C-alpha positions as CSV (number, residue, x, y, z in Angstrom):
1,M,85.8,98.4,111.1
2,R,89.3,98.1,112.6
3,I,91.4,100.9,114.1
4,A,95.1,100.5,114.5
5,V,96.6,102.3,117.5
6,D,100.2,103.0,118.5
7,A,99.9,102.1,122.2
8,M,103.5,103.2,123.0
9,G,103.3,106.7,121.4
10,G,102.5,110.0,123.1
11,D,102.5,111.3,126.6
12,N,101.9,108.8,129.4
13,A,101.9,105.9,127.1
14,P,100.8,103.1,127.2
15,K,98.6,103.9,130.2
16,A,96.7,106.9,128.7
17,I,96.4,105.3,125.3
18,V,95.0,102.0,126.6
19,E,92.6,103.7,128.9
20,G,91.3,105.7,126.0
21,V,90.8,102.6,123.9
22,M,88.9,101.0,126.9
23,L,86.6,104.0,127.0
24,A,86.1,104.1,123.2
25,K,85.1,100.4,123.2
26,K,82.1,101.3,125.4
27,D,80.8,103.8,122.8
28,F,81.8,101.9,119.7
29,P,81.3,98.2,120.5
30,E,81.4,97.2,116.8
31,I,84.9,98.5,116.3
32,E,88.0,96.2,116.6
33,F,91.0,97.9,118.1
34,L,94.6,96.8,117.1
35,L,97.1,97.9,119.7
36,Y,100.7,97.9,118.6
37,G,103.5,98.0,121.2
38,K,104.9,96.1,124.2
39,E,102.4,93.4,125.0
40,N,103.2,93.1,128.7
41,E,103.0,96.9,129.2
42,I,99.7,97.2,127.3
43,K,98.1,94.3,129.2
44,K,98.7,96.1,132.6
45,Y,96.1,98.7,131.7
46,M,93.5,96.6,129.9
47,T,90.2,96.0,131.7
48,D,89.1,93.4,129.1
49,D,90.2,92.1,125.8
50,K,86.9,92.0,123.9
51,N,87.4,93.6,120.4
52,V,91.1,94.2,121.2
53,T,94.1,92.6,119.6
54,I,97.6,93.3,120.7
55,I,100.3,93.2,118.1
56,H,103.6,92.9,120.0
57,T,106.5,94.9,118.5
58,D,110.2,94.7,119.3
59,E,111.5,97.7,117.3
60,K,110.3,101.3,116.8
61,I,110.7,103.9,114.2
62,N,112.2,107.0,115.7
63,S,111.2,110.5,114.8
64,D,114.7,111.1,113.2
65,D,114.5,108.0,111.1
66,E,114.0,108.4,107.3
67,P,110.6,106.8,106.6
68,V,111.6,104.7,103.6
69,K,114.8,103.5,105.2
70,A,113.1,102.7,108.5
71,I,110.4,100.6,106.8
72,R,113.0,98.7,104.9
73,R,115.3,98.1,107.8
74,K,113.0,97.8,110.8
75,K,110.7,94.9,110.1
76,R,109.8,94.4,113.8
77,P,109.3,97.8,115.6
78,Q,111.3,98.0,118.8
79,W,110.6,100.0,121.9
80,S,113.3,101.4,124.2
């Protein structure tokens, strides 16, 4: 099973998100985690990369973006 995670979303991201994934890996070693976001920022908080794939993104979809238009225009999610 794979779980996709927005590593740049939420409070204290990406630190809190990545730390949570590192904890989850211990309880669920059979799951592969896909972390989306700024690769260099995510790597700072990783303790190991077993069962974790980072998908680097350059653009982001903002909360005020219309979903359909954002998907059509923003092919490479960008973080500010």
